[in-house]
DOFI-324002 format. One line per 5 residues: number of its first residue (from 1); for each residue y, x, z of C-alpha. Coordinates in steps of 0.1 Angstrom, whole numbers, plus 2048, in hexadecimal, padded with zeros to 3 digits. Example, Ala and Ser with C-alpha at 12.3 -4.5 7.8 and 13.67 -1.06 7.14 Angstrom:
1) 7D3 87B 84E | 7F5 889 847
END
This chain:
1) 6DB 9FA C35 | 6C3 A17 C3C | 6A7 A17 C54 | 6BA A2F C6A | 6D7 A19 C6D
6) 6C2 9FA C73 | 6AE A0C C8F | 6CD A1A CA0 | 6E0 9F8 C9D | 6C2 9E6 CAC
11) 6C0 9FF CC8 | 6E5 9FD CD0 | 6E6 9D6 CCF | 6C7 9D4 CE6 | 6D6 9EE CFE
16) 6F7 9DA CFF | 6E5 9BA D06 | 6D0 9CA D21 | 6F0 9D9 D30 | 700 9B6 D31
21) 6E1 9A7 D40 | 6DF 9C2 D5B | 704 9BD D63 | 6FF 998 D66 | 6E1 99C D7D
26) 6F3 9B5 D93 | 712 99E D95 | 6FC 981 D9E | 6EA 995 DB9 | 70C 9A1 DC7
31) 719 97E DC8 | 6FA 971 DDA | 6FA 98F DF2 | 71F 988 DFA | 719 962 E00
36) 6FA 96A E16 | 70C 984 E2A | 72A 96C E30 | 712 94F E3B | 6FD 967 E51
41) 71C 974 E63 | 72A 952 E69 | 708 945 E75 | 705 962 E8C | 727 95C E9C
46) 71E 938 EA2 | 6FC 941 EB2 | 70A 95E EC7 | 72A 94D ED5 | 722 935 EF1
51) 746 92A EF2 | 741 916 ED2 | 727 8FD EDF | 739 8FD F01 | 759 8F1 EF0
56) 746 8D7 EDD | 734 8CC EFD | 755 8CA F11 | 767 8BB EF3 | 782 8D6 EF7
61) 78F 8D1 ED4 | 7AF 8E7 ED8 | 79A 904 EE4 | 782 8FF EC9 | 79E 8FF EAF
66) 7AB 920 EBC | 787 92E EBD | 782 926 E98 | 799 944 E8F | 77B 95C E93
71) 76C 94D E73 | 78C 955 E60 | 787 97A E66 | 76B 979 E4B | 776 980 E27
76) 77A 962 E10 | 77B 949 E2D | 79B 935 E29 | 796 919 E43 | 77E 90C E5E
81) 778 8EA E6C | 762 8DE E89 | 74F 8BD E87 | 73E 8A9 EA2 | 719 8A1 E9E
86) 722 87F E8E | 739 88F E74 | 75B 88B E83 | 774 8A8 E7F | 780 8B3 EA1
91) 791 8D5 E9A | 79D 8E9 E7B | 7B0 908 E73 | 7BD 91C E55 | 7CA 93E E4D
96) 7ED 936 E5A | 7E1 924 E7A | 7DE 902 E6B | 7C7 8F7 E4F | 7D4 8E9 E2F
101) 7B1 8E5 E22 | 7A6 8C2 E1C | 782 8C2 E27 | 76B 8A8 E18 | 756 891 E2F
106) 73A 8A4 E40 | 71F 88B E34 | 729 891 E10 | 728 8B6 E15 | 705 8B7 E26
111) 6F5 89C E11 | 6D0 898 E19 | 6CD 8B9 E2C | 6BC 8B9 E4E | 6D2 8B7 E6C
116) 6C8 8DB E76 | 6CD 8EC E54 | 6EA 903 E4B | 6F7 8F8 E29 | 70C 907 E0E
121) 71D 8EE DF6 | 734 8F1 DD9 | 74C 8D6 DCE | 761 8D5 DAF | 786 8C8 DAC
126) 779 8A4 DAD | 764 8AB DCD | 744 8A7 DB9 | 727 8BD DC2 | 722 8DC DAC
131) 70B 8FA DAD | 710 916 DC7 | 700 931 DB2 | 712 94D D9F | 714 93D D7D
136) 722 91D D8B | 73E 930 D9E | 745 945 D7F | 74C 928 D68 | 755 90C D80
141) 77B 914 D82 | 789 906 DA3 | 769 8FE DB5 | 768 902 DDB | 74C 90E DF2
146) 745 8FE E14 | 72E 90E E2D | 722 8F7 E49 | 710 906 E67 | 701 8F0 E82
151) 70A 8F6 EA6 | 6ED 8F2 EBE | 6EE 8E7 EE3 | 6D9 900 EF5 | 6D8 8ED F17
156) 6CD 8CC F24 | 6EB 8B5 F20 | 6E1 8A1 F3E | 6E2 8BE F56 | 700 8BD F6F
161) 71C 8D6 F74 | 716 8E9 F54 | 72B 909 F50 | 732 921 F34 | 71A 93A F44
166) 6FE 920 F42 | 705 91D F1D | 703 943 F18 | 6E3 946 F2B | 6D3 928 F1A
171) 6DE 935 EF8 | 6CB 955 EFD | 6AD 942 F08 | 6AF 929 EEB | 6AF 946 ED2
176) 68C 94E EDF | 67C 92C EE0 | 691 919 EC6 | 695 8F9 EDA | 6B9 8ED ECF
181) 6CB 8CD EC7 | 6E8 8CA EAF | 709 8C3 EC1 | 721 8C9 EA4 | 729 8DD E84
186) 740 8F9 E79 | 74B 8F7 E55 | 75B 914 E42 | 770 911 E22 | 768 92F E0C
191) 77D 93B DEF | 765 942 DD3 | 77F 958 DC0 | 77F 972 DDC | 759 974 DDC
196) 759 977 DB6 | 773 993 DB8 | 75A 9A9 DCB | 73F 99F DB3 | 755 9A7 D95
201) 75C 9CB DA1 | 737 9D2 DA5 | 730 9C3 D82 | 74B 9D9 D71 | 73D 9F9 D81
206) 719 9F0 D76 | 725 9E7 D53 | 737 A07 D4B | 71B A1C D5B | 701 A0C D44
211) 718 A0E D26 | 71C A34 D2B | 6F6 A37 D2E | 6F2 A22 D0E | 709 A39 CFA
216) 6F5 A58 D04 | 6D4 A48 CFD | 6E0 A3C CDB | 6EA A5F CD0 | 6C8 A6D CDB
221) 6B6 A50 CC9 | 6CA A57 CA8 | 6C0 A7C CA8 | 69B A73 CAD | 69B A59 C92
226) 6AC A6E C78 | 692 A89 C7C | 675 A70 C77 | 686 A5E C5A | 687 A7F C46
231) 661 A82 C4A | 65B A5E C3F | 671 A63 C20 | 65A A81 C16 | 63C A6A C1A
236) 64C A4F C05 | 652 A66 BE8 | 62E A73 BEA | 620 A4F BEA | 635 A46 BCB
241) 627 A65 BB9 | 603 A5B BC1 | 609 A38 BB5 | 618 A43 B94 | 5FC A5D B8F
246) 613 A7B B8C | 605 A8B BAC | 5E4 A9C BA7 | 5E6 ABA BBD | 5E2 ABD BE3
251) 5F4 AD2 BFC | 60F ABB C09 | 625 ACC C23 | 637 AB7 C3E | 64F AC6 C58
256) 649 AAD C72 | 629 AB1 C86 | 625 A8B C8B | 61F A85 C66 | 606 AA1 C5F
261) 5E8 A89 C62 | 5F8 A72 C48 | 5FC A8E C2F | 5D8 A98 C34 | 5CC A75 C2D
266) 5E0 A73 C0D | 5D0 A93 C01 | 5AD A86 C08 | 5B6 A65 BF5 | 5BE A79 BD5
271) 59E A8D BD9 | 588 A6E BDE | 597 A57 BC3 | 580 A63 BA8 | 560 A5F BBD
276) 56B A3C BC7 | 56F A30 BA3 | 54B A3B B9B | 53E A28 BB9 | 551 A09 BAE
281) 541 A09 B8C | 51E A0D B9B | 524 9F0 BB3 | 530 9DA B96 | 50F 9DE B85
286) 4FC 9D7 BA4 | 511 9B7 BAA | 507 9AA B87 | 4E2 9AD B8F | 4E7 99C BB1
291) 4FA 97F BA0 | 4DB 976 B8B | 4C6 977 BAA | 4DE 960 BBD | 4DE 947 BA1
296) 4B9 942 BA4 | 4BC 93F BCA | 4D8 925 BC6 | 4C2 90E BB1 | 4A7 90F BCB
301) 4C0 907 BE7 | 4CE 8E9 BD3 | 4AB 8DA BD2 | 4A8 8E0 BF8 | 4CA 8D0 BFD
306) 4BF 8B1 BEA | 4A1 8AD C00 | 4B6 8B2 C20 | 4CF 897 C13 | 4B3 87E C11
311) 4A8 886 C34 | 4CB 883 C42 | 4CF 861 C31 | 4AF 855 C41 | 4BA 862 C62
316) 4DC 852 C5F | 4CB 831 C57 | 4B5 834 C76 | 4D3 83E C8D | 4E6 820 C7F
321) 4CA 809 C89 | 4C7 819 CAB | 4ED 816 CB1 | 4F0 7F1 CA4 | 4CE 7E1 CAA
326) 4BA 7D9 CC9 | 49B 7EF CCB | 485 7D4 CDA | 48D 7B5 CC4 | 49C 7C7 CA6
331) 4B9 7AE CA8 | 4DE 7BA CA6 | 4EB 7C6 CC7 | 50C 7BA CD7 | 522 7D3 CC4
336) 515 7CA CA1 | 514 7A5 CA9 | 538 7A5 CB5 | 543 7B6 C95 | 52F 79C C81
341) 53D 780 C95 | 560 78B C8C | 557 789 C67 | 549 766 C6D | 569 75B C7E
346) 57E 767 C60 | 567 756 C48 | 568 735 C5B | 58E 737 C5D | 590 73B C37
351) 578 71F C31 | 588 709 C4C | 567 703 C5C | 55D 705 C81 | 546 71F C90
356) 530 71C CAF | 524 739 CC6 | 506 732 CDB | 500 748 CF9 | 4DC 746 D05
361) 4CD 752 D26 | 4A8 74F D32 | 4A6 73F D55 | 492 753 D6F | 488 76D D55
366) 488 788 D71 | 46A 776 D81 | 455 77D D62 | 45E 7A2 D64 | 455 7A2 D89
371) 434 78F D86 | 427 79B D64 | 438 7BC D60 | 453 7C8 D48 | 43C 7CB D2A
376) 435 7A6 D2B | 45A 7A0 D2F | 460 7B4 D0F | 446 7A0 CFC | 457 780 D08
381) 479 78C CFB | 46B 795 CDA | 45B 772 CD6 | 47C 762 CE0 | 48E 777 CC5
386) 475 76A CAA | 479 746 CB5 | 49F 749 CB4 | 49E 757 C91 | 488 73B C86
391) 4A0 720 C94 | 4BC 728 C7C | 4BC 718 C5A | 4C9 729 C3B | 4EA 716 C3E
396) 4EF 722 C61 | 4F1 747 C59 | 508 75C C44 | 500 75D C20 | 4FF 782 C18
401) 4F3 7A0 C2D | 4F1 7C5 C25 | 4CC 7C1 C2D | 4BC 7A0 C26 | 4A3 7A4 C42
406) 4BD 7A7 C5D | 4C8 788 C71 | 4EC 790 C78 | 4F4 76E C88 | 4DC 775 CA5
411) 4DF 790 CC0 | 4CF 79B CE0 | 4EF 7A2 CF3 | 4DE 7B0 D12 | 4C0 7AA D29
416) 4B3 787 D24 | 4D4 77B D14 | 4D6 772 CEE | 4F2 765 CD8 | 4F1 750 CB8
421) 50E 74B CA2 | 506 72F C87 | 521 72C C6C | 528 713 C51 | 529 6F6 C6A
426) 535 6D6 C5B | 540 6C9 C7D | 542 6D4 CA1 | 525 6BD CAC | 50D 6D0 C97
431) 50E 6EC CB2 | 4FF 6D6 CCC | 4E3 6CD CB3 | 4DB 6F2 CAD | 4DC 6F8 CD3
436) 4C3 6DC CD8 | 4AD 6EA CBD | 4AD 70C CCC | 4A5 6FE CEF | 488 6E9 CE2
441) 47A 707 CD0 | 47C 71E CEE | 46C 704 D05 | 44C 706 CF1 | 432 719 D04
446) 42D 73E CFC | 40D 753 D00 | 416 774 D0F | 3FA 78C D1A | 3E2 76E D1B
451) 3FB 75B D31 | 40B 73B D26 | 430 73C D2F | 44C 724 D2B | 470 730 D2D
456) 48E 719 D33 | 4AE 724 D22 | 4D2 71D D2E | 4E9 71B D10 | 50F 71D D10
461) 523 715 CF0 | 546 721 CE6 | 557 713 CC8 | 56F 722 CAF | 58B 71B CA9
466) 58C 703 CC6 | 587 71D CE1 | 590 73E CD1 | 591 751 CB0 | 589 773 CC2
471) 565 77F CC2 | 566 78E CE5 | 577 76F CF4 | 55F 758 CE3 | 541 76C CF2
476) 552 76A D14 | 558 745 D12 | 534 73E D07 | 527 754 D23 | 53D 740 D3C
481) 52F 71F D2E | 50B 72D D32 | 512 738 D56 | 521 716 D5E | 503 704 D4F
486) 4EC 71A D64 | 4FE 717 D85 | 514 6F8 D85 | 504 6DE D6E | 4E5 6CA D6A
491) 4E8 6CE D44 | 4DA 6EE D34 | 4F1 6ED D15 | 517 6EC D1B | 535 6F0 D05
496) 550 706 D13 | 56F 6F5 D21 | 58E 700 D34 | 581 6EF D53 | 566 709 D55
501) 57F 725 D55 | 591 714 D72 | 571 713 D86 | 566 737 D82 | 570 747 D61
506) 58C 75B D71 | 573 76B D89 | 55A 772 D6E | 574 783 D59 | 583 796 D76
511) 560 7A1 D7F | 55A 7AD D5C | 57B 7C0 D5B | 575 7CF D7E | 553 7DD D73
516) 566 7EF D57 | 584 7FA D6C | 575 81B D78 | 56A 826 D54 | 58C 81C D47
521) 59E 82F D62 | 5B1 811 D6D | 5AC 816 D93 | 5C6 82A DA7 | 5CA 836 DCB
526) 5EC 832 DDC | 5F2 844 DFD | 606 838 E1A | 60E 853 E34 | 606 850 E59
531) 624 860 E6C | 622 874 E8D | 641 867 E9E | 643 887 EB4 | 64D 89E E98
536) 64F 888 E79 | 631 898 E68 | 618 887 E51 | 5F6 889 E63 | 5E2 872 E4C
541) 5E6 860 E2B | 5D4 83E E28 | 5C5 83A E05 | 5CA 816 DF8 | 5B8 80A DD9
546) 5CC 7FD DBC | 5C2 7EE D9A | 5DA 7EF D7D | 5CB 7DA D61 | 5DB 7DF D3E
551) 5DE 7B8 D3A | 5DD 7A9 D5C | 5F4 7C3 D6B | 5F1 7CC D8F | 5D3 7B8 D9D
556) 5D6 7B0 DC2 | 5BE 7C4 DD8 | 5B7 7A5 DEC | 5A9 794 DCD | 595 7B0 DBC
561) 587 7BF DDD | 57A 79E DE9 | 56A 799 DC6 | 55A 7BB DC8 | 54C 7B2 DEA
566) 53C 792 DDC | 52E 7A2 DBD | 522 7C3 DCC | 53B 7D8 DB9 | 54B 7E4 DD9
571) 532 801 DDB | 53E 80F DBA | 563 80A DC3 | 55E 81A DE5 | 54C 838 DD6
576) 568 83D DBD | 582 83B DD9 | 56F 855 DEE | 56C 86E DD1 | 590 869 DC5
581) 59E 86C DE9 | 58B 88C DF0 | 595 89A DCE | 5BA 893 DD5 | 5B6 8A2 DF8
586) 5A8 8C3 DE9 | 5C4 8C3 DD0 | 5DE 8C0 DEC | 5CD 8DD DFF | 5CB 8F3 DE0
591) 5F1 8EF DDD | 5F5 8FA E01 | 601 8D7 E0D | 5FA 8CE E31 | 5E8 8AD E34
596) 5CF 8AC E51 | 5BC 88D E46 | 5B9 873 E2B | 5AC 850 E34 | 597 837 E20
601) 587 816 E2B | 562 810 E27 | 551 7EE E21 | 534 7E0 E36 | 520 7E2 E16
606) 523 808 E17 | 512 80A E3A | 4F3 818 E2B | 4E1 83A E31 | 4E8 844 E0D
611) 50E 843 E16 | 509 861 E2E | 4F9 877 E14 | 513 86C DFA | 52F 874 E12
616) 522 897 E19 | 51E 89D DF3 | 542 893 DEC | 54F 8A9 E08 | 53B 8C7 DFC
621) 547 8C2 DD8 | 56B 8C0 DE4 | 567 8DD DFC | 575 8C9 E18 | 56A 8C7 E3D
626) 561 8A5 E4B | 580 8A5 E61 | 596 8A2 E42 | 589 87E E3D | 590 85F E51
631) 57A 840 E4C | 588 81E E55 | 56E 805 E62 | 572 7DF E67 | 56B 7CD E87
636) 54F 7B9 E75 | 53A 7D9 E73 | 53E 7E2 E97 | 539 7BF EA6 | 514 7BF E9B
641) 500 7CC EB8 | 4EA 7DF EA1 | 4DA 801 EAA | 4DA 809 E85 | 500 807 E83
646) 504 81B EA2 | 4ED 836 E94 | 500 835 E73 | 521 83B E84 | 514 858 E98
651) 508 868 E78 | 52A 864 E6A | 538 875 E89 | 51F 891 E84 | 52D 896 E61
656) 54F 89B E73 | 563 87F E64 | 57E 86C E77 | 575 848 E80 | 590 82E E81
661) 58E 808 E8A | 5A2 7F4 E71 | 5B6 7D4 E7A | 5AC 7D4 E9E | 5AD 7B2 EB0
666) 5B0 79C E90 | 58C 78F E93 | 590 783 EB7 | 56F 795 EBF | 566 7A2 EE2
671) 572 7C5 EE7 | 553 7D1 EFA | 546 7E0 ED9 | 561 7FB EDB | 550 80E EF7
676) 52F 80F EE4 | 53B 820 EC4 | 547 844 EBD | 56B 83B EB1 | 58A 851 EB0
681) 5A6 838 EAC | 5AF 813 EA9 | 5C9 805 E92 | 5E0 7E9 E9F | 5E2 7CF E83
686) 604 7C6 E73 | 600 7A2 E80 | 605 7AF EA3 | 61F 7CA E9B | 636 7B1 E89
691) 654 7A9 E9F | 643 7B9 EBD | 666 7C3 EC9 | 672 79E EC8 | 653 789 ED0
696) 646 78C EF3 | 623 781 EEB | 620 79C ED0 | 62F 7B6 EE7 | 616 7AE F03
701) 5F9 7AE EEB | 603 7D0 EDC | 608 7DF EFF | 5E5 7D3 F0A | 5D5 7E3 EEA
706) 5E7 804 EF2 | 5DC 803 F16 | 5B8 7FC F0D | 5B7 817 EF2 | 5C5 830 F0B
711) 5AA 827 F24 | 58F 82D F0A | 5A0 84E EFE | 5A7 83F EDC | 5C6 847 EC8
716) 5DA 828 EBC | 5EB 826 E9A | 604 80A E93 | 601 7FB E70 | 61C 7E9 E5C
721) 63A 7F6 E6F | 658 7EA E5C | 677 7E9 E73 | 687 802 E8B | 684 7E9 EA7
726) 65E 7E9 EA3 | 65E 80E EA1 | 672 813 EC1 | 65C 7F9 ED4 | 63B 80B EC9
731) 649 82D ED0 | 655 824 EF2 | 632 816 EFA | 620 836 EEF | 616 830 ECB
736) 618 852 EBC | 60C 84B E98 | 61A 830 E82 | 616 824 E5D | 62D 80C E4B
741) 64A 805 E33 | 662 812 E4E | 657 835 E43 | 648 830 E20 | 637 818 E0A
746) 615 821 DFB | 61C 83D DE1 | 60A 84D DC4 | 5FC 870 DCB | 619 881 DB9
751) 633 870 DCF | 61F 877 DEF | 61D 89B DE4 | 644 89D DE4 | 644 891 E09
756) 629 8AA E13 | 63E 8C7 E05 | 656 8C3 E22 | 646 8C7 E44 | 650 8AD E5E
761) 65E 899 E42 | 668 87B E57 | 678 88F E74 | 69B 887 E69 | 694 862 E68
766) 684 863 E8B | 6A1 877 E99 | 6B9 85E E8B | 6A6 840 E9A | 6A5 852 EBB
771) 6CB 858 EBB | 6D2 834 EB2 | 6BB 828 ECE | 6D0 83D EE7
END
């Protein structure tokens, strides 16, 4: 196949494909336009005819059935049916005066659509939902289309002596202010075949028009290509002659102006070929001279490379010691010691001999740093390292090391803590003898900076294989035994037992894991929406801290937050929650999602001046105003009659944040503190909200809290709302904001984002509960 045929064939195929695509797009647009026009005309008739809501209101079903004929005037409409607001068919008609159409239930047609939405639904022969777009109708066979239009009540249904004229006047007014209530629905059955017939006519016209244009364009393209192909053939023949050497003369003539530059270039190539050959010969000679010079330079660089390799090896050795050895004592650090301990455990398992791990801590070492300075403390640690190394006999250590000067069985694992792993023990009791020898050696006085010092060690012992064969676990168990010896026993050398774990090991391990949780990205924030019951919108999302541990699973917030309070980790957790909540809030706003505020709780331990500056820094970094953040305070903070707390709260208000009092009333504290602090809202605790619609004592208490909050101009938020009865009681008593499982459980950010996409997300649920209450 020649280039001309290929080019023309490609052009024709491309044009044909574009013609088919254009026809399909036009057909799809015509179908969409026909459907939209049909829906718009039907909706306009419903909105402009006051008789329709009047017949619904008066329940004049026979008149309504007669009136449905106006919808059959539209093309493609085969039947019409009227439904009450609860989905009961009250009137229907067809093309012959009666409807033979079997309409599906209204609820299955509308699905999850809002009560005020106009819906278009397609059902196949089995009454299963299918798509309403052009392609679904084209290939769906006998699918049916159903258009459902809500009928709004434009007047107050409680007004007396209503007439049709009142409906007409009110309908005109309703079109301006939009205040309407759904009283029923008009549903139209649409024949898709008639709609597709109009679309098919338009598509045929477009297809033949584009086909005619394609034929004309193809003829023009063929003429242009043939002219250019002739010139290319001349260039091909010329290039073959130059390659074979048969062309030595210039003066190439081309008829096509577009290829004159190519002919000129080929002429220049033939003229310059001889000069180029001479230049290549000269450069070849120069290259041989440079090769000799490069060989000399290469020899010199090999010598430099050898010296650099020696320096790299020395540096690598230095980096290895820095990464694996303690700089102060030159003992292996925790990482290297843990690796060595794993080797010792495998060796002991092969030889069927036990291994002991001694974990040593110097009591009251911090006092030496405080009284004598850190330099004296460093000298003391160096002396302790020397004495520990001297305590081990040759049989207590591993037989072979990479460096014979290294003591791989001893480590400074951190601060004033050391670990010793004597191996080759004949029996378990030998571990206690080694511990006593270590203790006696460390109790001997030391002279540090002309001061005689005596340090008392606490020693914990873990045994393998009795306690564990894992290096990390063995270290943890020995550390637990050491802490137990330090805090819970008169003895200063203890062997680990399971009873120690029962009395505190869980908390120690949980504390250790909690310290790593932030770095390991195990913390999460879940968000539970606060719902405005007037319009169903989400006005705030309360951020709740969650910990997903890879082994422990979901750790209860009650457990790890109380532990964080006791150990001082609550500041780090609170700071992480503040940064993450503000980051998520900015992410929502960047996506155009409406969320007025996000709420986090703060601990009494965060009541420090540095928290104000940290809060302002995070808000600036997140580009958020203070009003976008709500801080939840506990009653324990406010009950203290402290001017510093009052000043702290006032500074928070100056930043612009929203202040909320959490779990109001649960501490049984006097309420006089409320008037002294700049609060914005109080939250009614779940313990009072539960069964407030059934238990009189809860009901009276909730009413009293609401009345008190109103008198102090504080907004009330009900927490833990779980039943519709509780919702109705709270709403009837003036609570406008609620949070609880009735609306939503705490959600990850991605699921909350789906709720925020729909404004007034809970309006349908609130309307349904309001209808049921009536």
